[in-house]
N, CA and C of each residue as an Amber inpcrd file, in Angstrom:
protein
   525
-111.3640000 155.8180000   0.7510000-112.2480000 156.6580000   0.0200000
-111.8960000 156.7030000  -1.4420000-112.8340000 156.6060000  -2.2580000
-112.5690000 156.5940000  -3.7320000-112.2270000 157.9650000  -4.1940000
-111.3790000 157.9530000  -5.3790000-110.9120000 159.2080000  -5.8990000
-111.3430000 159.2510000  -7.3570000-111.3270000 160.3870000  -8.1230000
-111.6660000 160.3820000  -9.4190000-110.5070000 160.8500000 -10.2040000
-110.4720000 160.5700000 -11.5400000-109.3510000 160.9970000 -12.4750000
-109.6340000 162.3340000 -13.1290000-108.8430000 163.2700000 -12.7890000
-109.0420000 164.6120000 -13.3470000-108.2620000 164.6560000 -14.7480000
-108.1820000 165.8060000 -15.3710000-107.6440000 166.0360000 -16.8050000
-106.0960000 165.7920000 -16.6290000-105.4090000 166.2380000 -15.4930000
-104.0120000 165.9080000 -15.4140000-103.6750000 164.4500000 -15.3670000
-104.4900000 163.7590000 -14.7080000-104.3540000 162.2990000 -14.5300000
-104.6650000 161.6060000 -15.8800000-105.6420000 162.0430000 -16.6330000
-105.9380000 161.5260000 -17.9840000-104.7490000 161.8190000 -18.9280000
-104.1260000 162.9590000 -18.7490000-102.9560000 163.2640000 -19.5910000
-101.8030000 162.2930000 -19.3490000-101.6180000 162.0290000 -18.1590000
-100.5320000 161.0580000 -17.7840000-100.7580000 159.6550000 -18.2720000
-102.1130000 159.2640000 -18.2620000-102.4580000 157.9560000 -18.9460000
-102.2050000 157.9930000 -20.3830000-102.7450000 159.0640000 -20.9650000
-102.5640000 159.1860000 -22.4600000-101.0970000 159.1680000 -22.9440000
-100.2530000 159.8230000 -22.2130000 -98.7530000 159.8550000 -22.4220000
 -98.2100000 158.4470000 -22.2390000 -98.6720000 157.7380000 -21.2880000
 -98.1370000 156.3780000 -20.9670000 -98.5730000 155.4290000 -22.0530000
 -99.7730000 155.5690000 -22.4670000-100.2750000 154.6530000 -23.5630000
 -99.4540000 154.9690000 -24.8520000 -99.2040000 156.2190000 -25.1310000
 -98.5260000 156.5980000 -26.3560000 -97.0550000 155.9550000 -26.3120000
 -96.4180000 156.1890000 -25.0790000 -95.0780000 155.7690000 -24.9330000
 -95.0070000 154.1200000 -25.1870000 -96.0500000 153.4320000 -24.5760000
 -95.8970000 152.0140000 -24.6360000 -96.3200000 151.4070000 -25.9490000
 -97.2240000 152.0530000 -26.6330000 -97.7160000 151.5650000 -27.8480000
 -97.4610000 152.2670000 -29.0250000 -96.5050000 153.1790000 -29.0390000
 -96.0470000 153.8590000 -30.2000000 -95.5080000 152.9640000 -31.2170000
 -95.6530000 153.1810000 -32.5370000 -95.2000000 152.3590000 -33.6180000
 -93.6870000 152.4810000 -33.5900000 -93.1280000 151.3010000 -33.8600000
 -91.6360000 151.2540000 -33.8700000 -91.0120000 152.0950000 -35.0820000
 -89.9960000 152.7620000 -34.8730000 -89.3580000 153.5270000 -36.0310000
 -88.3320000 152.6220000 -36.7450000 -88.3610000 151.3860000 -36.4930000
 -87.2660000 150.5450000 -37.1320000 -87.8540000 149.8140000 -38.3570000
 -89.0500000 150.1330000 -38.7290000 -89.6640000 149.5560000 -39.9740000
 -88.8550000 149.8730000 -41.1840000 -89.4080000 149.5050000 -42.3480000
 -88.7680000 149.7420000 -43.6530000 -89.1260000 151.2460000 -44.0500000
 -88.2040000 152.0880000 -44.2740000 -88.4170000 153.4260000 -44.6650000
 -89.2410000 153.4050000 -46.0080000 -90.1580000 154.4190000 -46.1280000
 -90.9860000 154.4920000 -47.2100000 -90.2120000 154.4880000 -48.6170000
 -89.0810000 155.0120000 -48.6610000 -88.2770000 155.0730000 -49.9080000
 -87.8020000 153.6420000 -50.2350000 -87.5710000 152.7930000 -49.2630000
 -87.1720000 151.3980000 -49.5870000 -88.2660000 150.4260000 -49.6980000
 -89.4650000 150.8920000 -49.5690000 -90.6210000 149.9320000 -49.5870000
 -90.7980000 149.2350000 -50.9690000 -90.7200000 149.9420000 -51.9850000
 -90.8650000 149.2920000 -53.3130000 -89.8500000 148.2250000 -53.5700000
 -88.6920000 148.4840000 -53.1720000 -87.5890000 147.4900000 -53.4760000
 -87.8120000 146.3010000 -52.4980000 -88.2490000 146.5440000 -51.3360000
 -88.4700000 145.4670000 -50.2280000 -89.6020000 144.5360000 -50.7260000
 -90.6590000 145.1980000 -51.3210000 -91.7850000 144.4390000 -51.7950000
 -91.2650000 143.5840000 -53.0540000 -90.5790000 144.1930000 -53.9770000
 -90.0680000 143.3610000 -55.0710000 -89.1840000 142.1660000 -54.5610000
 -88.2970000 142.3960000 -53.6120000 -87.5220000 141.2800000 -53.0580000
 -88.3590000 140.2360000 -52.5480000 -89.4450000 140.6180000 -51.6690000
 -90.3040000 139.6140000 -51.1740000 -91.1110000 138.8960000 -52.2080000
 -91.5820000 139.5590000 -53.2240000 -92.3230000 138.8390000 -54.2460000
 -91.2840000 137.8870000 -54.9790000 -90.1680000 138.2440000 -55.2070000
 -89.0820000 137.4460000 -55.8710000 -88.9540000 136.1440000 -55.0410000
 -88.9020000 136.2990000 -53.7360000 -88.6750000 135.1340000 -52.8780000
 -89.9140000 134.2920000 -52.8910000 -91.0440000 134.8450000 -52.8910000
 -92.3030000 134.0280000 -52.9510000 -92.3780000 133.2660000 -54.3110000
 -92.0030000 133.9830000 -55.4550000 -92.0730000 133.3020000 -56.7710000
 -91.0440000 132.0930000 -56.7540000 -89.9220000 132.3020000 -56.1870000
 -88.8730000 131.2830000 -56.1300000 -89.3930000 130.0840000 -55.3610000
 -89.9540000 130.3730000 -54.1970000 -90.5740000 129.3010000 -53.4090000
 -91.6480000 128.5160000 -54.2110000 -92.4990000 129.2970000 -54.8970000
 -93.7080000 128.6260000 -55.6310000 -93.0090000 127.7970000 -56.7420000
 -92.0350000 128.2650000 -57.5030000 -91.5090000 127.5380000 -58.5890000
 -90.8770000 126.2900000 -58.2730000 -90.3860000 126.1060000 -56.9290000
 -89.8110000 124.9570000 -56.5230000 -90.8700000 124.0620000 -55.7930000
 -92.0750000 124.5500000 -55.7360000 -93.1750000 123.8730000 -55.0760000
 -93.4370000 122.4100000 -55.6740000 -93.4470000 121.4250000 -54.8790000
 -93.7390000 120.0920000 -55.2900000 -95.2170000 119.6390000 -55.0820000
 -96.0050000 120.4370000 -54.4310000 -97.3800000 120.0080000 -54.2640000
 -98.0840000 119.9210000 -55.5630000 -98.6820000 118.8580000 -55.7480000
 -99.4360000 118.5140000 -57.1140000-100.7030000 119.4260000 -57.2160000
-101.1520000 120.0110000 -56.2460000-102.3560000 120.8140000 -56.2880000
-102.0790000 122.2520000 -56.7460000-100.7930000 122.5840000 -56.8620000
-100.3520000 123.8870000 -57.2450000-100.3550000 123.9420000 -58.8080000
-101.2160000 124.7190000 -59.4720000-101.1380000 124.6990000 -60.9250000
 -99.7500000 125.1610000 -61.5660000 -99.5910000 124.6800000 -62.7550000
 -98.3120000 124.8320000 -63.3710000 -98.1600000 126.3950000 -63.6160000
 -99.1800000 127.1090000 -63.9680000 -98.9800000 128.5550000 -64.3450000
 -98.4800000 129.2870000 -63.1080000 -98.9650000 128.8270000 -61.8300000
 -98.4300000 129.4620000 -60.5750000 -96.9580000 129.2500000 -60.3790000
 -96.4330000 128.1030000 -60.9480000 -95.0470000 127.8680000 -60.7020000
 -94.1730000 128.5180000 -61.7880000 -94.7220000 128.9120000 -62.8770000
 -93.9470000 129.4970000 -63.9510000 -93.4220000 130.8180000 -63.5590000
 -92.2320000 131.2100000 -64.0260000 -91.5550000 132.3840000 -63.8030000
 -92.3450000 133.6140000 -64.2120000 -92.9040000 133.6220000 -65.3240000
 -93.8090000 134.7490000 -65.8340000 -95.2760000 134.2920000 -65.6970000
 -95.9820000 135.1720000 -65.0200000 -97.3550000 134.8700000 -64.7370000
 -98.2260000 135.4300000 -65.8100000 -99.4050000 134.7660000 -66.0650000
-100.2800000 135.1340000 -67.1580000-100.8440000 136.5490000 -66.9280000
-101.2020000 137.2650000 -67.9280000-102.0340000 138.5080000 -67.8030000
-103.3620000 138.3370000 -68.3700000-104.2990000 139.2270000 -68.0690000
-105.6850000 138.9830000 -68.5090000-106.1500000 140.3820000 -69.0950000
-107.0480000 140.2470000 -70.1070000-107.6990000 141.5170000 -70.6310000
-108.8980000 141.8440000 -69.7350000-109.4110000 142.9980000 -69.9260000
-110.6310000 143.4710000 -69.1920000-111.8040000 142.4820000 -69.4850000
-111.9500000 142.0860000 -70.7190000-113.0630000 141.1670000 -71.0650000
-112.9030000 139.8160000 -70.3100000-111.6290000 139.3130000 -70.3020000
-111.4270000 138.0470000 -69.6070000-111.7400000 138.1630000 -68.1330000
-111.4890000 139.3090000 -67.5100000-111.7170000 139.4680000 -66.1460000
-113.2110000 139.6150000 -65.9190000-113.9780000 140.3250000 -66.8950000
-115.3790000 140.4070000 -66.7980000-116.0090000 139.0020000 -66.8020000
-115.5020000 138.2670000 -67.8070000-116.0670000 136.8250000 -67.9240000
-115.8220000 136.0710000 -66.6350000-114.6690000 136.3000000 -66.0960000
-114.3750000 135.6200000 -64.8090000-115.2790000 135.9570000 -63.7120000
-115.6050000 137.2520000 -63.6660000-116.6280000 137.7540000 -62.6540000
-117.9660000 137.0500000 -62.8290000-118.3780000 136.8580000 -64.1440000
-119.6490000 136.2010000 -64.3530000-119.6540000 134.7230000 -63.9970000
-118.5180000 134.1150000 -64.1680000-118.3840000 132.7390000 -63.9900000
-118.4530000 132.4850000 -62.3520000-117.7590000 133.4190000 -61.5640000
-117.7660000 133.3430000 -60.1160000-119.0320000 133.9240000 -59.4230000
-119.9440000 134.6300000 -60.1950000-121.1160000 135.1880000 -59.6670000
-120.9510000 136.6450000 -59.2000000-119.7650000 137.2250000 -59.3200000
-119.4910000 138.4960000 -58.7420000-120.2250000 139.5980000 -59.4220000
-120.8220000 139.3370000 -60.6390000-121.4760000 140.3590000 -61.4320000
-122.7710000 140.7740000 -60.6620000-123.2070000 139.9340000 -59.7360000
-124.4680000 140.3130000 -58.9310000-124.1410000 141.2190000 -57.7790000
-122.9750000 141.6110000 -57.5220000-122.6270000 142.4820000 -56.4750000
-122.6830000 143.9560000 -56.9580000-122.9640000 144.8590000 -55.9690000
-123.0060000 146.2670000 -56.2470000-121.4890000 146.8440000 -56.1570000
-121.2600000 147.9090000 -57.0200000-120.0790000 148.5830000 -56.8080000
-120.1440000 149.5470000 -55.7290000-119.1160000 150.3210000 -55.2900000
-119.1480000 151.2020000 -54.2360000-120.0310000 152.3540000 -54.4750000
-120.0830000 152.8320000 -55.6570000-121.0640000 154.0050000 -55.8870000
-122.4640000 153.6830000 -55.6790000-122.8780000 152.4800000 -56.1490000
-124.1970000 151.9850000 -55.9840000-124.5230000 151.7920000 -54.5670000
-123.5670000 151.0800000 -53.8340000-123.8890000 150.9240000 -52.3440000
-124.0100000 152.3250000 -51.7510000-123.1240000 153.2330000 -52.0310000
-123.2440000 154.5590000 -51.3800000-124.5650000 155.1890000 -51.6160000
-124.9980000 155.0640000 -52.9230000-126.3570000 155.7360000 -53.1360000
-127.4950000 155.0140000 -52.4690000-127.4190000 153.6150000 -52.4540000
-128.4320000 152.9440000 -51.6910000-128.5020000 153.3330000 -50.2010000
-127.2460000 153.4780000 -49.6280000-127.2450000 153.8220000 -48.1430000
-127.6760000 155.2780000 -47.9500000-127.4390000 156.1030000 -48.8120000
-127.8990000 157.5830000 -48.6200000-129.3170000 157.6760000 -48.8310000
-130.0020000 156.6870000 -49.3890000-131.4250000 156.7360000 -49.6280000
-132.1560000 156.2130000 -48.4440000-131.4800000 155.6800000 -47.4780000
-132.2510000 155.1560000 -46.3380000-132.5710000 156.4240000 -45.3880000
-133.8920000 156.3460000 -44.9330000-134.2920000 157.5600000 -44.0930000
-133.4530000 157.6980000 -42.8580000-133.0790000 158.9130000 -42.5490000
-132.3380000 159.0870000 -41.3070000-133.2550000 159.1290000 -40.1010000
-132.8980000 158.4080000 -39.0290000-133.5690000 158.3980000 -37.8890000
-133.3420000 159.7590000 -37.1200000-134.3410000 160.4670000 -36.6180000
-134.1650000 161.6540000 -35.9650000-135.0020000 161.5770000 -34.6640000
-134.6870000 162.5400000 -33.7400000-135.3530000 162.6630000 -32.5360000
-135.7450000 164.1470000 -32.3310000-137.0860000 164.2620000 -32.0530000
-137.6280000 165.6950000 -32.0190000-138.2830000 165.8990000 -30.5910000
-137.7830000 166.8990000 -29.8240000-138.4170000 167.2780000 -28.6170000
-139.5750000 168.2900000 -28.8710000-140.7810000 167.9330000 -28.4870000
-141.9290000 168.7870000 -28.7690000-142.7910000 168.9160000 -27.5490000
-143.5540000 170.0440000 -27.4180000-144.3260000 170.3230000 -26.2240000
-145.6080000 169.3730000 -26.3600000-146.1300000 169.1770000 -27.5650000
-147.2840000 168.2780000 -27.7940000-147.2360000 167.7130000 -29.1640000
-147.7780000 166.5820000 -29.3980000-147.6180000 165.8580000 -30.5820000
-148.3600000 166.5230000 -31.7020000-147.7990000 166.5940000 -32.9250000
-148.4590000 167.1900000 -34.0850000-149.5790000 166.2460000 -34.5360000
-150.3820000 166.8160000 -35.4340000-151.4470000 165.8320000 -35.8860000
-151.0470000 164.6420000 -36.6410000-149.9610000 164.7920000 -37.3990000
-149.2840000 163.6150000 -38.0990000-147.7790000 163.7770000 -37.8050000
-147.1930000 162.6430000 -38.0710000-145.6770000 162.5650000 -37.7500000
-144.9790000 161.9820000 -38.9900000-143.6650000 161.9410000 -38.7270000
-142.7420000 161.2500000 -39.7930000-142.4030000 159.9140000 -39.0850000
-142.4000000 158.7880000 -39.8820000-142.2050000 157.4660000 -39.3920000
-140.7040000 157.2640000 -38.9300000-139.7100000 158.1520000 -39.4270000
-138.3610000 158.0550000 -39.0810000-137.9650000 158.9620000 -37.8880000
-139.0260000 159.4510000 -37.1480000-138.7640000 160.4180000 -36.0490000
-139.3840000 159.9340000 -34.7900000-138.6250000 159.9240000 -33.7710000
-139.0530000 159.6110000 -32.4570000-139.3000000 161.0300000 -31.8580000
-140.6140000 161.1900000 -31.3330000-141.0970000 162.4540000 -30.7320000
-140.9950000 162.2940000 -29.2080000-140.2920000 163.2660000 -28.5490000
-140.2080000 163.2170000 -27.1130000-141.1450000 164.3590000 -26.4910000
-142.0310000 163.9460000 -25.7830000-142.9910000 164.9500000 -25.1210000
-142.5920000 165.0270000 -23.5840000-142.4500000 166.1430000 -23.1400000
-142.1580000 166.2800000 -21.6720000-143.1980000 165.7920000 -20.8610000
-142.8950000 164.8820000 -19.8290000-143.9010000 164.2940000 -19.0480000
-144.4350000 165.3580000 -17.9880000-143.5330000 166.1460000 -17.4610000
-143.7930000 167.1970000 -16.4860000-144.3880000 166.6390000 -15.2480000
-144.6670000 165.4040000 -15.0620000-145.1530000 164.8650000 -13.8670000
-144.2730000 164.4210000 -12.7870000-143.0860000 164.0070000 -13.2400000
-142.0900000 163.5090000 -12.3690000-140.8120000 164.0870000 -12.6300000
-140.0160000 164.2450000 -11.5200000-138.7040000 164.8750000 -11.8140000
-137.7300000 163.9990000 -12.4890000-137.9190000 162.7480000 -12.3350000
-137.0310000 161.6800000 -12.9880000-137.5010000 161.1330000 -14.3080000
-138.7980000 161.3010000 -14.6700000-139.4130000 160.8290000 -15.7810000
-139.4900000 162.0540000 -16.7300000-138.4910000 162.1050000 -17.5970000
-138.3450000 163.3750000 -18.3400000-139.1980000 163.4050000 -19.6060000
-139.2750000 162.3100000 -20.3470000-139.9740000 162.3550000 -21.5970000
-140.8620000 161.0820000 -21.8460000-141.9040000 161.2730000 -22.6300000
-142.5800000 160.0000000 -23.1660000-142.1810000 159.9870000 -24.6430000
-141.8620000 158.8410000 -25.1990000-141.4270000 158.6740000 -26.4640000
-142.5660000 158.1810000 -27.3480000-142.7860000 158.7540000 -28.4520000
-143.8600000 158.4670000 -29.4990000-143.2270000 158.2630000 -30.8620000
-143.8910000 157.3930000 -31.6310000-143.4730000 157.3600000 -33.0300000
-144.8020000 157.2270000 -33.7700000-144.8740000 157.7320000 -35.0480000
-146.0480000 157.8070000 -35.8840000-146.0650000 156.5750000 -36.7670000
-146.9530000 155.6730000 -36.6730000-146.9090000 154.3660000 -37.3970000
-148.3600000 154.1430000 -37.9320000-148.5400000 153.9400000 -39.1590000
-149.8730000 153.5210000 -39.8060000-150.9370000 154.5710000 -39.5100000
-150.5910000 155.7520000 -39.4800000-151.4360000 156.8500000 -39.3990000
-151.9290000 157.1640000 -37.9050000-151.2960000 156.5440000 -36.9650000
-151.5900000 156.8790000 -35.5040000-150.3720000 156.9280000 -34.6710000
-150.4630000 157.4350000 -33.4830000-149.2970000 157.6550000 -32.5510000
-149.2740000 156.4010000 -31.6900000-147.9840000 155.8930000 -31.4350000
-147.7260000 154.7670000 -30.6730000-146.7000000 155.2620000 -29.5720000
-146.9570000 154.8130000 -28.4360000-145.9380000 155.2150000 -27.3120000
-144.8490000 154.0910000 -27.3850000-143.6910000 154.5610000 -27.4860000
-142.5410000 153.6550000 -27.4410000-142.1090000 153.3440000 -25.9390000
-142.1730000 154.4020000 -25.1300000-141.8240000 154.2010000 -23.7580000
-141.6090000 155.5420000 -23.0760000-141.1270000 155.4320000 -21.9410000
-140.8890000 156.6220000 -21.0890000-139.4550000 156.5500000 -20.6690000
-138.7540000 157.7160000 -20.6730000-137.3900000 157.7610000 -20.2410000
-137.4860000 158.1010000 -18.6380000-136.7490000 157.3450000 -17.9410000
-136.6430000 157.5190000 -16.5730000-135.2000000 157.5050000 -16.2370000
-134.6280000 158.4240000 -15.5160000-133.2720000 158.4750000 -15.2690000
-133.1650000 157.9530000 -13.7880000-132.3790000 156.8390000 -13.5540000
-132.1790000 156.2500000 -12.1830000-130.7160000 156.2290000 -12.0580000
-130.2450000 157.0780000 -11.2120000-128.9000000 157.1990000 -10.8510000
-128.4600000 156.4650000  -9.5770000-129.3440000 155.5450000  -9.0620000
-129.0840000 154.9010000  -7.8920000-127.8190000 154.0120000  -8.0930000
-126.9950000 154.1230000  -7.0920000-125.8410000 153.3350000  -7.2340000
-124.5790000 153.9880000  -7.9170000-124.7570000 155.2010000  -8.5330000
-123.6980000 155.9060000  -9.1470000-123.0580000 156.7740000  -7.9730000
-121.7390000 157.0270000  -8.2310000-120.9940000 157.8660000  -7.2170000
-121.4750000 159.3210000  -7.2980000-121.5920000 159.9860000  -6.1870000
-121.9470000 161.3690000  -6.1870000-120.5670000 162.2110000  -6.0380000
-120.6900000 163.4750000  -6.2840000-119.4420000 164.2840000  -6.1710000
-118.9360000 164.3050000  -4.8000000-119.9160000 164.1830000  -3.8000000
-119.5010000 164.1690000  -2.4150000-118.7550000 162.7850000  -2.0310000
-119.0090000 161.7500000  -2.8400000-118.3370000 160.4350000  -2.5820000
-116.8690000 160.4850000  -3.1300000-116.5620000 161.4410000  -4.0590000
-115.2250000 161.4800000  -4.7060000-114.6900000 162.9470000  -4.5190000
-114.3420000 163.2300000  -3.4110000-113.9110000 164.5620000  -3.1350000
-112.5670000 164.9910000  -3.6770000-111.6430000 164.0450000  -3.9380000
-110.3480000 164.4110000  -4.3760000-109.8990000 163.6420000  -5.5420000
-109.0910000 164.2850000  -6.3770000-108.4840000 163.6710000  -7.5980000
-107.3440000 162.7950000  -7.2620000-107.0270000 161.8600000  -8.0990000
-105.8050000 161.0060000  -7.8950000-104.6740000 161.9240000  -8.0960000
-103.6010000 161.7340000  -7.4450000-102.3860000 162.4490000  -7.7240000
-101.5720000 161.9130000  -8.8490000-100.6950000 162.6820000  -9.3710000
 -99.8290000 162.2140000 -10.5660000 -99.1270000 160.8960000 -10.0820000
 -98.6020000 160.8890000  -8.8410000 -97.8970000 159.6820000  -8.3470000
 -98.7440000 158.5060000  -8.4240000-100.0260000 158.6570000  -7.9630000
-101.0680000 157.5800000  -7.9440000-101.2890000 157.0490000  -9.4050000
-101.5490000 157.9310000 -10.2640000-101.7390000 157.5610000 -11.6650000
-100.6150000 156.8440000 -12.2690000 -99.3770000 157.4060000 -12.1150000
 -98.1840000 156.7760000 -12.6680000 -97.9580000 155.3940000 -12.0480000
 -98.3140000 155.2290000 -10.7550000 -98.2130000 153.9460000 -10.1840000
 -99.0210000 152.8470000 -10.7850000-100.1000000 153.2340000 -11.4110000
-100.9240000 152.2690000 -12.0360000-100.2430000 151.4800000 -13.1840000
 -99.1650000 152.1470000 -13.6970000 -98.3850000 151.5840000 -14.8630000
 -97.0440000 150.9830000 -14.3690000 -96.8200000 150.9490000 -13.1620000
 -95.5710000 150.4780000 -12.6220000 -95.5900000 148.9700000 -12.4820000
 -96.7280000 148.3070000 -12.5180000 -96.7910000 146.9080000 -12.1860000
 -96.4740000 146.0400000 -13.4360000
């Protein structure tokens, strides 16, 4: 007979997952990170300077790298076509202007509606057909569909009378 997973079993699983997938504490301490990054960059620079690949430009092999002014970077953006892209603020503003999709449960349809709203009207005719979905488009109501809940094939509470024991849950991780 099948069993269900109760809150205690879920806690055991969560603890097991944390234990198995917890980040290692042997990483570089935050205080040492800057020096570790500098060391890594120095090694990379050293490797690039001794690079014999003819496709690596000379400036990349030089010990001191070039620096650029804001104007030079702006010109580079124009050359690469990046000036046609939006910045974060513009993208955020454009996204916030998109109408938000909503669902409204009503007893009957209003005379007019909002195009960004799906209206749910209770069917009242069947116990499993809960709502008929409508949307207001081009000045008239359109039926989107009917919600029908079919739980055929799902387990019933009588099919799962007991919870898994802690031993059974822990055994799932022993293999």
